[in-house]
N, C-alpha and C positions, 0 to 999 in steps of 0.2 A: 688383653690388647691384641688386636688382629695384626699379625705379622705380614709383611710384604712377601709375595710369592718369590721374589727375586732375592730374598735374604739368604736362601740356601746356596747361592752362588758367591756369597761374600767369603773372602779368605778368613778362616777363624784364627784367632790369636790366643795364646796362653802366656800370661805374665809379660805381655808385650812382644812375644816372639811369634812370628807367623808360622802356622802349622803346615803351610803349603810345602815347606822344605821337608818335613817329616813324611807328608803324603807322597812326595816325589821320590823319596828314597826307599819307601816300603816295597815297591814292585821288584827292586833288585834282590830282596830277600827270597823272592819266589823263584828265581832262576836256578836251574840245577847246577850243583857244584861238581867239579871233577872228583871222581872216586876211583879207587883201585880194585873195586869189585868186578868180577867177571860178568855177572848178570845184574842188570838194573831192575828196578821195580816196574810194575806195569805202567804207572803214571809217567815215569821217565822215558820208558820205551815209546809210549804214545806221544809224548811231547817231542821226542827226537824224530819220530816219523813225521809229525806235523811240520816241524821246522825244515826237515829235508825236502818234503813235498812243496812247501811254500817257496823255499829258496830255488828249487829247480824251476818252478812255474814263473817265478819273478825274473830270473836271469836267463830264461829261454830266448828272448829276443835280443839280448845284449851280446856284444862280442867279448873276447877274452879280457879286454881292458876294463870293462864294466864289472867283471866278476870279482874285482878287488873290493867292491862295495857289498859283497854278500853278507859278511859278518855284521856290518853296520846296519844294513836294511833289515835283516832278520831280527837283530836286537831291538831296533827301533819299533818294529811292529809288535813284538812281545811287550815292550815297555808301554807303548800306547794302549795296547789291549788291556794290560793290567790296570793302568790309570783309569781307563774308561769304565771298566767293570767295578773298580773300587767304589765309585759313586753310587752303585746300585745296592750297596750294603747299608743297613740302618746306621744312623749317626756317623756317617762318613762324609767326606768332602771330595769332589771331583776336580782335580787341578786342571783338566783339559777343558773345562767350561770357561776358563780365563783366556781371552784372546791374546793377552800379552805372552802367556806361556806358549801357546800354539804358534804365534809368530816368531817367538824365540827359537822354536825348533825348525820352522819352515824356512825362515830367511837365510840362516847360515848354510843349510843343506842345499837350498836352491842356488845360492851364490857360489857354492863350491862346484856345482855342476856347470854353471856358466863360466867360471874361471878355468875349469878343466878344458872346456871346449875352446875358449880363447887361447889357451896355452898350446894345446895339441894341434888343433886345426882352426886357426883364426878365420881363414877364408870361408870355410864351411859353416862356422858358427855365425859369421856376419851375413852369410847368404840367406839365413832364415828371415832377415829383416826385409828382404826384397824378393818376392817370388819371380821366377823366370818368366820372361815374356810380358812384363808389365809395361803398359804404355808410358811414354816419357812424361806426359803431364801429371800422371798419377804417382810418380815415383816419390816425391816429397811427402805426399799424404800417406801413402802406404808405409813408408819408413816410420813416420810418427805413430801410426796405428799399431804396427808390429812392435815398436819399442814400448808403447804403453801396455800392450798385451803381455809382453815379456815381464815387465815389472809388476803386473797384477798377479802373476802366478803365485808367489808366496802369500800374498794377501788372500787369494782364493783358497789356498790350502788351509790357512788358519781359520778363516771365516766359515768354511764348510764344516770343519770339525767342531768348532764352537757352536754353530747354529744347530746342528743336528743333535748334539748332546743336550744343549739348553732346552730346545723344543721338547725333546722326549721327557726330560725331568720335570718340566713345567706341566706337561700333560698328565704325567703320573701323579703329581701333587694335586692337580685340579680334580682328577677322578677320585683320589683317596679322600680329599676333603668332601666331595659330594657323597661318597659312601658313608663317611662318618656323620654327616649332617642328616642323611636320609634314614639312618639306622633306627632312631626312635619314632620317626614318622611313618615310613613305609619300609618295613623290614625286607619284603620280597624284592623291592626295587634296589635296596641297599645290597642284598646278596648278589643280585645280577650285576650291579656296578662293581662289586668286589671281584666277580669272575672276569669282568672286562679288565679290571686292573691287573689281575694275574696274567692274562693273555698279553697285556701291554708290557708287563715286566719281562716276559719271555721275548717279546719283540725288541725291547731295549737291550737285552743281552746280545741278540743278533746284531743290532745296530752298533753296539760298542765294538764288536769284533769286525764288522764290515767297514766301519769308518777308519779303524786302524789300518786295515788292509788297503783301503782306497788311498789313504795318505801316503803309504809307502809305495803303492803302485804308481801314483802320479809322479813321485820323485824318481822312480825308475824310468818312467817315460821321459822325463826331463833329462835324465842321465843318458838315455839312449840317443837323444838328439845331439849330444855334445861329446860322445865317446866314439 
């Protein structure tokens, strides 16, 4: 029986228990634990250097008030990166291909940035809804447009992450299916298709890392507007 290409994005279950919970808790086991050793391993040293460089680059445009989010943003990026790359392994499941999960991460964090802006500087936060120097007849229209664009932000965060990962996994499955079908018919073309699949897999690793960084970067930009 030919399976649907979208079946790989269905949440698997075991004895009626959704395994998405297990997939979401697995990346936490990859995080480094505190140790009393004087010298860390090369892997932990490289990971610490990467986290420090990323945090410095992310918090560079933010003032001191936004630096409180450093731990949250760095942890979120590592968590999303681990979830994205988890789906590239055989017989695994990618939780971030589910729009509900991505919106569950995007909406509370976006709402937190908006509420912080309304609490600290309500006049400055509301000023984003109406650009300075707007003609009087356009004021109601621009307020509606800016309000809609404000509420679309979390939806754009979730849809961007879901669409990029879903498209990449579908393309990998299509090329892998083509290579499998062409192997007995045209071995040379099948080998060439397998090489393309290998290059696409490397590209998907980069996409998994970049999409996690873009998700956190856009959150930091939203935070910058409200801090």
